[in-house]
C-alpha positions in Angstrom: 114.5 -112.0 269.3 116.3 -113.7 266.4 120.1 -113.7 266.8 123.2 -115.9 266.4 126.0 -116.1 268.9 129.5 -116.8 267.5 132.8 -117.1 269.4 136.2 -116.3 267.8 139.7 -116.8 269.3 142.6 -114.5 268.4 145.5 -116.0 266.5 148.3 -113.6 267.7 150.6 -114.7 264.9 148.3 -113.6 262.1 146.1 -111.1 263.9 142.9 -112.7 262.7 140.1 -113.9 265.0 139.2 -117.5 264.0 135.8 -118.9 264.5 135.7 -121.6 267.3 131.9 -121.9 268.0 128.8 -121.1 266.1 125.3 -122.5 265.6 124.6 -124.4 262.3 122.5 -121.5 261.1 125.4 -119.1 261.1 127.1 -120.6 258.0 126.9 -117.3 256.1 129.0 -115.5 258.7 132.8 -115.2 258.3 135.1 -117.8 259.6 137.8 -115.2 260.3 137.6 -111.5 261.4 140.3 -108.8 261.7 140.1 -105.7 263.8 142.1 -102.7 262.4 142.3 -98.9 262.8 140.2 -97.2 260.2 142.0 -95.9 257.2 139.2 -93.9 255.5 137.9 -90.6 256.7 134.4 -91.6 255.5 134.1 -94.1 258.4 132.9 -92.5 261.7 134.2 -95.3 264.0 137.9 -95.3 265.1 138.2 -99.1 264.4 136.8 -101.5 261.8 136.3 -105.2 261.7 136.1 -107.3 258.5 136.3 -110.8 257.1 138.8 -112.0 254.5 136.3 -112.4 251.6 136.2 -109.4 249.1 133.2 -108.2 247.1 133.5 -107.5 243.4 133.4 -103.7 242.7 130.3 -104.1 240.5 128.4 -105.6 243.5 129.2 -102.8 245.9 131.7 -100.1 244.8 131.8 -98.6 248.4 133.0 -101.6 250.3 135.9 -104.0 249.6 134.9 -106.7 252.0 131.8 -108.9 252.1 131.7 -108.5 256.0 132.7 -105.1 257.2 131.6 -102.6 259.9 132.9 -99.9 262.1 133.2 -100.7 265.8 131.3 -98.1 267.8 131.9 -98.0 271.6 129.1 -98.4 274.0 128.8 -97.5 277.7 129.9 -101.1 278.5 133.6 -102.0 278.8 134.9 -103.9 275.8 131.4 -104.0 274.1 131.0 -102.4 270.6 128.1 -102.2 268.1 128.3 -102.4 264.4 126.1 -102.8 261.3 126.9 -105.3 258.6 125.2 -104.9 255.2 124.7 -108.2 253.4 123.8 -108.5 249.7 120.0 -108.9 249.2 118.1 -111.0 246.8 118.2 -108.4 244.1 121.3 -106.9 242.5 122.3 -103.7 244.3 120.0 -104.3 247.3 121.4 -104.8 250.8 120.0 -106.0 254.1 121.1 -104.3 257.3 122.2 -106.5 260.2 122.9 -105.3 263.7 125.9 -106.8 265.7 127.2 -106.7 269.2 130.9 -107.4 269.8 132.3 -108.3 273.2 136.1 -108.6 273.6 137.5 -110.4 276.6 139.7 -108.2 278.8 142.9 -109.6 277.2 141.3 -109.4 273.7 141.9 -113.2 273.2 138.2 -114.0 272.8 135.6 -112.2 270.6 132.0 -113.0 271.1 129.7 -111.7 268.3 125.9 -111.5 268.6 124.5 -111.2 265.1 120.9 -109.9 264.6 119.9 -110.6 261.0 117.7 -108.0 259.4 117.7 -105.8 262.5 118.5 -102.1 262.1 119.2 -99.9 265.1 120.2 -96.4 265.8 123.5 -95.9 267.5 123.3 -95.6 271.3 122.5 -97.7 274.3 122.3 -101.4 274.4 120.5 -101.9 277.7 117.7 -103.9 276.1 120.2 -106.4 274.7 122.6 -106.6 277.7 120.9 -109.8 279.0 122.6 -111.6 276.0 126.1 -110.8 277.2 
C-alpha cells in the first residue's frame, strides 16, 4: 500500500501545525496545517483542516485552499479521515487522495498518513489501523 507518513507539531501561538518529519517523497504536501470549525453548511464534517496556500478561483471555484478536507470521526479515539483533492495533469481535473489523521491526546502532535490516488468510502478504518 502506497502512503506517506508526516508528523506535525502544534504551534500554540499561531494555531498552525508545523511539519517536523516527512519522507523526501512528500514534498508536495503542506508544511503547515490548521484545524478549524467548519464555516460552510456545504461541508458535512464538523471540523476542517487546511494548508496556507490558496488556489486561484479559475483553477477550483469551490475551494479556497490547495490542501483542504473535512475531518470525519472514526470509531478510534482522536483518529479522523479526510479526502484531499489535488489538481490533476489537465486543467479542471482532480485526483482524490485519502488521509488518516491521528491527534495525540493533548493535540500537540498530528500524524498524517497520506494515500495518494486512493479513494475510499466513509466508514471503518480497520484495514489501515496497523499503520497507527
